C-alpha positions as CSV (number, residue, x, y, z in Angstrom):
1,X,-18.0,-7.1,-13.8
2,X,-14.7,-7.3,-11.9
3,X,-14.4,-9.3,-8.7
4,X,-14.5,-7.1,-5.5
5,X,-10.9,-6.9,-4.2
6,X,-12.3,-6.5,-0.7
7,X,-13.7,-10.0,-0.9
8,X,-10.2,-11.5,-1.5
9,X,-8.1,-13.0,1.3
10,X,-4.7,-11.5,2.2
11,X,-1.9,-13.9,1.5
12,X,1.1,-13.6,3.8
13,X,2.2,-10.8,6.1
14,X,2.1,-7.1,5.5
15,X,5.5,-5.6,4.7
16,X,6.3,-2.0,5.6
17,X,7.6,0.3,2.9
18,X,9.1,3.4,4.5
19,X,9.9,6.8,3.0
20,X,13.3,8.4,3.3
21,X,12.1,10.8,6.0
22,X,11.4,8.0,8.5
23,X,12.8,8.8,11.9
24,X,15.0,6.1,13.4
25,X,12.8,6.1,16.5
26,X,10.8,3.1,15.3
27,X,7.6,5.2,14.9
28,X,7.1,4.2,11.2
29,X,5.2,7.5,10.7
30,X,6.3,7.6,7.1
31,X,5.4,4.0,6.1
32,X,2.7,2.1,4.3
33,X,2.2,-1.6,4.6
34,X,1.6,-3.8,1.6
35,X,0.3,-7.4,1.3
36,X,-0.6,-9.4,-1.7
37,X,-4.2,-10.6,-2.3
38,X,-5.2,-14.1,-3.3
39,X,-6.0,-14.0,-7.0
40,X,-4.0,-10.8,-7.6
41,X,-3.9,-7.3,-6.3
42,X,-2.6,-5.6,-3.2
43,X,-3.8,-4.4,0.2
44,X,-2.3,-1.1,1.3
45,X,-2.3,-0.2,5.0
46,X,-1.4,2.8,7.1
47,X,1.3,2.2,9.7
48,X,0.2,5.2,11.8
49,X,-1.8,4.3,15.0
50,X,-4.7,6.4,13.7
51,X,-4.8,4.3,10.5
52,X,-4.7,0.9,12.1
53,X,-7.0,-1.6,10.4
54,X,-7.8,0.7,7.5
55,X,-6.9,-0.6,4.0
56,X,-7.0,0.4,0.4
57,X,-7.1,-2.4,-2.1
58,X,-5.8,-2.0,-5.7
59,X,-5.3,-4.4,-8.6
60,X,-1.8,-4.6,-10.1
61,X,-2.9,-2.4,-13.0
62,X,-4.4,0.2,-10.7
63,X,-1.4,0.5,-8.4
64,X,1.0,0.6,-11.4
65,X,-1.1,3.3,-13.1
66,X,-1.2,5.3,-9.9
67,X,2.6,5.1,-9.4
68,X,3.4,6.0,-13.0
69,X,1.0,9.0,-12.9
70,X,2.3,10.2,-9.5
71,X,5.9,9.9,-10.6
72,X,5.2,11.8,-13.8
73,X,3.7,14.7,-11.7
74,X,6.5,14.5,-9.1
75,X,9.7,14.0,-11.0
76,X,11.9,14.8,-8.1
77,X,10.3,12.0,-6.0
């Protein structure tokens, strides 16, 4: 059975990845934050105030599969 990604420590700081629609007002409403996990994987966070402290954790394979499938379904993205 695979190790639980939620048991892994976050290594380093979260970095914000913002969409093209982000306002220049510093609100970061169109951003997600990403940090690497010890032993592999990523923690994704919501930069909106309502999402503070919430995370989704994915392995490298999971996040790559998601991104490829999403781009295939949204070719204009």
